[in-house]
N, C-alpha and C positions, 0 to 999 in steps of 0.2 A: 433609473429609479433611485431617488435620493431620500425619500422619507416614507414612513409607514403608510401614509395615504396612497402613495404610489404602489406599495406592495399589494394592497387589497385589490387593485385593478387586475392583477395577474395571478395571485395565489389565494386560494381559499382553504380553510380548515374547518368548514362547517357542512352539515348535511343540507343539501339543496332543498328548496321548497317543493311541495307536491305538484305545483303548477308546471315544473320542468321535469316531466316524467322520465324522459330518456337520460338526462344527466343524473337524476336521482337514482335511477336503476343502475347505471354504470358505476356511480360513486359507492353505493352500498355493496355492490358486487366486488369491486376491486380495491377500494381505498379505506377500508375499515381495519384497523389493527386489532389483534387479539381475538377474544379476550385473554388477558394474562393477569399476573398479580394474584390477588386473593380469589379472583374468579376462576383462574386456571393456573396454578403454580407450576405445572409440569410442561408448559409450553416452551419451545426451543429458546425464545428470547429471554427466558428466566434462568438459563443455564450458563450464561456468560461468566467466566471466572472473575472478572474485575467487578461485576455488579451482581454477585450471587445473592439471590433472594429478591432482586428487583429487575424490572424490565430493562434491558440494555438500551432500548430506545426511549426510555423514560415515559412510557405510557402507564396509566392514563395521564394526559397533559392537564394542567390546571385551566380552569375557566379564565377567560380574559375578555373584558368588555371591548377593548380596542387592540389593534396591532401596535406593538412597541418594539424598539430596538433592545438588544441585550448585550451583555459584555462579551459573549463568545462569537459574535459576528453573525449569528442567525437570529432573525426576528422572533418575538413571541407573538404568534398569530392570534387573531381574533377568534375566540371560541366562546360564544355567548351561551349562558345557561338559559336556553329557551324552553326547556322541558321536552324538546324534541328528542326522540330516540327511535331505534329500529332494532329488531331482533336479528342478531348476527351470531351464528354458530351457537345457538341455544341461550344467548344472553341479550338483554336489552342494553344497547350501547348508545351513548350520546356524543356530543361534539368533542368530548375529551379523547375519543378514540379515532378521530379522523386523521388520516395521513394527508399532509398538504398536497394540493393538486391545482392544476390550471383547468378551469371549467371548459374552455374551448377545446383544448387538446384531449381531455378525458372524454368528452362527448364525441369527438371526431374519431378517436382510435379505439375507444371502448376496451381498454386494458389497464393494468396497473401502471401508473405513470406518475411517479413522485416528482413534484416540482418544488424547489426550495429557492429562497432569495439569498444570495451571497452579497452582502452589502458592505463588508469591510475587508481590509487587507488580511485579517485573521482567517477569513473563509475563502480567500481567492484560490487556494490550492485545490479546492473542490472542483474548480473548473478545468484543471489541467491534469489531475492525478490519473485520469483514465487513460492517458497516453502510455503510462507505464504499468497499468494494472494487468495487462495481458489479456488473453482471449479465453473465453469459457468454452470447454469442449468435453464431451463424453464420448468415448469410443468403446465399442463392444463387438464381439463376433460370436457366431454360433458354430461350434465344431463338434464332430463326432467324438465319442469317448475314446481316448487313446490316440487321437489324431494330433500330430505335431505340426504346427504351422510356424513359418518364419515371420518374425515381427520386424518390420522395417520402421524404426523409430523416426528416421529422417523423413520418410514419406508421410508418416502419420502427422508429424509436426507441420509439414508444408501444407498438407491437405486441410488442416484445421486452423491455420493461421489467418487472421484477418487484420489488415492494416487500415486504420482510419484515415480519412483525408488529411487531418491535421498532422498525424504522424508521418504520412507519406511525403507531404510538402516539407516538413521539418528535415527529413532525411535527404530529400533531393537537393536541398540547399546546403547540405553538409553541416548543419548546426549540431553542436554538442548535445548528446542525450543526457549527460550528467556532468557535474563539475564539483570539485572540492577546492575550496579556497580558504586559507592558504593550503598548498599542496602538503599532504601528510603521508608519510610512509611508516606503517607499523613495523616495529622490529619483531620478527618472528622469534618465538621462544620454543626451544626443543631440548630434549636431553642429549647428552653426548652420543654421537653416531646414530641419532634417531631422526635426523633431518630428512625431508622429502627430496628425492632426486628424480630427474627425468631420464627415462631410458627409451631409446628408439628401438624399433623391432630388430634392426640389423646389428645393434651394439651388444657387446659382451658385458654381462652384469659385473663380473669380477673386475674387469678393466675399468669400468665406470666408477665402481666403489673405491678402487685404489688410486684413481686420478684425483690429485689434490685440488685441482681447479674445479672439477665438476661437482665436488661435494661441498664447496664453499657456500656459505649462506651469510647474510648480513650479520647474524649473531656470531658466527665463528670469526668473521672479520673484526667485529667489535672486540672480542676477547684477544685476538691476535695483536691488534694495534695497541690495546691497553696493556698488553704484556711487554711491549717494547719500551725501552727507556725514553726514547725521544721520537719526534716526528720530524719531517724535513724542516730545517731551520733550528734544530736542537731545542725545540720547545717541548716541555714535558706534556704528555697526553694522558697520563693516568687520572687527571682530574675530570675527564669527560665521562659522565654517567649516561645511561640509556636515554633519558629524556632530552639531553642536549647534545648527544653525540652527532646526530644528523645535522646540527647547525654548523658543524665544522667539516664533516665528511659526507660524501654522497656515494650511494651504491651504484656501481656500473655493472649492469646486468650482463653485457656482452663479454666483459673480461672477468666478471665475478670477483671484484675486489673493491675496497673502499680507500684506496691509496690516493685518491684525488681530493685535495681540500676544496671545500666550497668557496 
């Protein structure tokens, strides 16, 4: 789909005519937003922090005689002022309240099914973000008063996890799930002797805390190296501040030091 004329073949944002009774019934049942705004200021979509006092989905939409492209990558769908309206949740709503849908899919599945056109690079993330969105799950149980039940969080996670075909193939081929370029390592900041340490079940807390190597962090190494007069090669290192320190030294997690120049 390359132009607004193509968009209209697949996506509609108008109330169907009465001649298509099944589609019209499904559309009015599942694809009408609101009412919100001045019609109902207490609806959930009005309580978003960033758009307080306005619908976070920007309903009611403005009328539009034709479908056109917009700057944010999503089209402005055709919503003609035909005078057509329907009573939804106690209010007469027109095309300004229609959630975009595909007529064929809506008529086939008879459920809420929002379809949007992603026509520019600015909106392409919409196609892929659901790989990382995670799975929706609600778990509950009924127990007698005073009864103590063991909760197995691992079993609950596995029983509720769903892997999409796209995510499965991506993992099978071993592709990276995320990437940062260029590589960035944040320098942790903590108060003296307030750093986090790892303690295994068989280890003694006092011995771990007193072990100089185990309590090292990138921040303590930063101060240690800057307190020295020189680094290998007799080059002063006091000039390295936090932002550019990692340009010259790298943190070696296994040995817990930054003695290796980049």
